C-alpha positions in Angstrom: -6.6 9.6 6.3 -8.4 12.7 5.2 -11.7 13.8 3.7 -12.6 16.5 1.2 -13.3 18.8 4.1 -10.0 18.1 5.9 -7.7 21.1 6.6 -6.1 22.5 3.5 -2.6 22.0 4.9 -3.2 18.3 5.5 -4.6 17.7 2.0 -1.8 19.8 0.5 0.8 17.8 2.3 -0.7 14.5 0.9 -0.9 15.9 -2.6 2.7 17.2 -2.4 3.9 13.7 -1.4 2.0 12.1 -4.3 3.4 14.6 -6.8 7.0 14.1 -5.5 6.7 10.4 -6.0 5.2 10.7 -9.5 8.0 13.1 -10.6 10.6 10.7 -9.1 9.0 7.8 -10.9 9.0 9.7 -14.2 12.7 10.5 -13.7 13.4 6.8 -13.0 14.3 7.3 -9.4 12.3 4.3 -8.1 12.8 3.9 -4.3 10.9 0.6 -4.0 11.9 -2.9 -4.9 10.1 -4.1 -8.0 10.5 -7.9 -8.2 7.3 -8.3 -10.2 8.3 -5.6 -12.7 5.0 -3.6 -12.2 6.8 -0.3 -11.9 8.8 -0.9 -15.0 5.6 -1.9 -16.9 3.8 1.2 -15.7 6.6 3.4 -17.0 6.4 1.7 -20.4 2.8 2.7 -20.9 1.6 6.1 -22.2 -0.1 7.0 -18.9 -0.2 5.8 -15.3 -3.3 5.1 -13.2 -3.0 5.6 -9.4 -5.4 5.8 -6.5 -5.8 8.3 -3.7 -7.6 6.7 -0.7 -9.4 9.0 1.5 -11.9 8.4 4.4 -14.9 9.5 2.3 -13.9 8.4 -1.2 -11.3 6.7 -3.4 -10.0 8.6 -6.4 -8.8 6.8 -9.4 -6.6 9.1 -11.4 -5.1 8.5 -14.8 -2.3 10.9 -15.9 -0.2 10.7 -19.1 3.5 10.5 -18.5 3.9 13.5 -20.9 1.8 15.6 -18.5 3.8 14.5 -15.5 7.1 15.3 -17.2 5.7 18.7 -18.4 4.2 19.9 -15.1 6.2 20.8 -12.0 5.7 19.1 -8.7 3.7 22.1 -7.6 1.5 21.9 -10.7 0.8 18.2 -10.2 0.1 18.7 -6.5 -2.4 21.5 -7.3 -4.2 19.3 -9.8 -4.5 16.4 -7.3 -5.5 18.8 -4.6 -8.4 20.1 -6.7 -9.7 16.5 -7.1 -9.3 15.8 -3.4 -11.3 18.9 -2.5 -14.0 18.0 -5.2 -13.2 21.2 -7.2 -13.5 20.7 -10.9 -12.7 23.0 -13.8 -15.8 24.2 -15.6 -15.8 23.2 -19.3 -18.1 25.1 -21.5 
């Protein structure tokens, strides 16, 4: 587990893993058994909601499938990493 103040390399590795799984899921490369059909149901919706569990917080993230397909793994990883490190984009 990690916190927002964990070493950047550890947080990046976790974000890279999540991004790789999201891209694989978007491509239909599901590597888990899905007897209840939850993965298939998630792919049928416009967006996916997933959680990132850390020692100091739990992130609930919703991403549209269109965004996942549009961004590279590195782009998704960077976006997740910003949330893990509590860095937000300033909106004026």
